N, C-alpha and C positions, 0 to 999 in steps of 0.2 A: 097774297102772293100768287095764288093760282089764277085770280082774276086778272092780274097784270100780265101773266103769261098768256092767258086766253085772249086778252085784248091785242097782245102783240101778234098772235096767230091770225087774228082778224085782219089787221093791216098787212101782215105778211102775204096773205092770200092774193093781194093785188100787186105788191111790190116784188115779191119773190115767187115768180111763176115761170113756166117754161119760156124759152126765149121770146122776148117781147117784140111786138111789131114795132115799126118806126113810129106809129101813132096809135095810142090806145084811146079810142073814142069813148064818150060818155056811155053810149049804147053797149059797147063791148065791156066796159067796166061793170055796168049794171048786170049784164048777162053773166059775167064771170062770178060776181058776188052772189047772185041768185043761185048759181049752180053749186058753189062751195058752201054757202050759208043760206039754205032755203028759207029760214025765218027772217033774213034781213029784208028791211023795207027802206024805201027812199023817204026820208023825212023831209028833205027840202031840195029844191032844184032852183038855183038862183042864176039869173042872167042880168045883164045891163047894170043899172045903178045899184041894185041890191047886191049883185055879185061884187061890184067894186067896193061897196061899203064893207062887206063881209071880209074880203081879202085884205083891205087896209087894216082892219082890226086883227085878223088872223096873223098878219105879218108882225104885229107888235107883241104877240104872245112870246114870252121867253122860252127858248132862245129865239130872238128876233130873226125873221127871215125876210127875203126880198122877192117873194113869188109875184109874178105877173100872171093874172088869170082873168078871163071874161065869163067863166062859167064855173059854178060850184055845185057839187053834189054832197049832200049830208045823209049818211045812212045810219039806221039804228037796228039793233037786234035784240029781241027780248032775252036772249041768252047772255048778253053783255049790257044790261040796262044802265050801267053807270057811265058808259062811254059811247061816243059817236065817232064814225069814220068820216073824215073830210077828204074829198077828192077835188083837186083844182085843175082846171083845163084852160088852155090858151089856144084859140083858133081850132077848137075841136080835138085837141090832143092833151093827154094827161101830162101835167108838168110837176105835180107833187101833191102832198097831202099829209095827213097824219091822224092820230086818234086823240081826241080831247074829252074831258069830263062832260057828260051830257048837260049839267047845269051851266057850265061855262059856254057851251054851244048855244044854250037858250039866250044868254046875254048877247052873243055875237049876232044871233038871228033877229034880235029884237030891235035893231036899228034899221032905219028905213032908207039910208043913203042920202038924206037931205043935206048932209054936210059935205058931199063929195063934189 
């Protein structure tokens, strides 16, 4: 139970913060996470076909979503090894994301976008 609460705090650091700017860029999100969670590292940075393939599959994860994104950041933190934070961007602005189990993220990252 504590691990779920900790994971929720991890994602809340991005979504529940002081008044948001009109556009949260990938660089600003990385900076914010690095400040709040110094052990956090960028696991993957996807653009182009790789991002499209990831978002297509991410949207199919229950509950299904309909995010449009052209850039994806995946973060990991050794303090929360069972979870990864996903951040989705469209035209350089944060549009959504969430926390998924790390093994599931492994599967989403393993596709190359050939079917897009």
